[in-house]
C-alpha positions, 0 to 999 in steps of 0.5 A: 166446722160444725154441721149447720144442722146441729147448730140449727137444732141447738139454737132452736132448743135454746131459743124456745126452751123445748125439744118439742117446740124446736121440732115443730119449728124445724119440721122434724121429729123430737127424737131427731132434735135429740139426736142432733143435740147429742151429736153436738155434745159428743163433738164438743165433749160437753153437756150443753143443755139441762134437760129441765122444763124449760130446757136451759143451756149449761154454762158451756152451752151459754157460751156456745149460744153467743158464738153461734148467734154471732156466726149466724148473724155474720152469715145473714149479713153476708147474704144481705150484702152479697145476694140481696133479696126482697124480704130477706132480714136478719134477727138481732136480739137486744137487752134493755131495761124497763125504764129505758123501754118506757122512755127514750129507747123506742124512739132511739131504736126507731130512728136508728132503724130508718131504712133498715129491715132488721127484726128486733127481739128484746130481752128485758131486765133491770139496768144493773142486770142486763149485762148478764144477758150479754155475758150469757150470749142471749143478746148482741147488745144491751143498755146497762148501768154497769160497764164491763171488762168482759173480754171481747165486749165494747162499752160505750157511754150513753148518758145519765137517766135522772130519777125523781121521787113522786106521789100524788098530793093526796097520797103525800098528805096521808102518808108523808104529812111531816115529810119523808121520814124514816117512820113514814117510809116504814108504813107508806106503800112503795111502788117498786120493780121488785127485788131487782129494783136496786135504786129504790132499795138503796134509797131505803137502806140509806134511810136505815131500813132493811129492804124486808122492812118496808111495804112495797108493791112489786110491779114488773113494768115502768109504765105500770109503776108510773100509772099506779103512782098517778092513781095514788096507790103508792110513791115511786122513784120514776124517770124525771122525763116520765114524770115531767108532764104530771108534775107540771099539771100538779097531779104529782108532786116531788117528795124530795128535792134531790134527784138520783142519776143512773149512768147508762152504757151500751154494751156490745160484742166487738166483732160485729157485722158492719151493718149491725155496728152502724145500727148500734152507733146510730142507736147510741147517738139517738140515745144521747140526744134523747136523755141529754 
């Protein structure tokens, strides 16, 4: 058994990225936190943390984070079921992509949480990268476009997110007078999620353009991309459900008739407390209903 005080110190440092902040959280001195981390590293025979700013777990440390977080969650769930107290909650960290967070995910999560009192912490990344959060042990479950063969991980299909390429009528007249041509794409400003926006980069590359050749905004927010698009500052690939109302009232128009679909999966560890597994099942069912 690993001393719970060592586990507490290690998880506090990895969560906050700082020995000093971990000491404040646990009401200890910074040297005491350092001593506990060193004791844990001696016990396991591995360096667990990179002493950088912020402090980051090593590959072994990341693996340990996943094990310990699941262990802590199992203990919290046991206390909730066997020794219930008002206000006793369990914390669950989930991974979600920006497009899902801007559309179906909040409503699905709200429905899944009805009657529950979990504290949810969200980690954000592109849908093609969120599975790395699970692999590193940063989250208990995540929305991803990549099914995984990672040992101990369950992959459950949710559905497909449909995307449309849109712009304001004025922007389309100015930048795409002859339609979406290669020449027009080389000059029209695109609204993207940055380097991780695989959907937009793939579209550009299929047009015979390198991702370094076209003008683009980097906006780390799906709602931000959509709002800027509605203001006429660029064109964008956005979720069809997000664009529906502005397409219907004529404020936006389709630049292409084709749509693109991205599969979505729910990834989670196979070993989960019953309550958390039931929560994830409800979340998946609500997600299927909302993006159908």
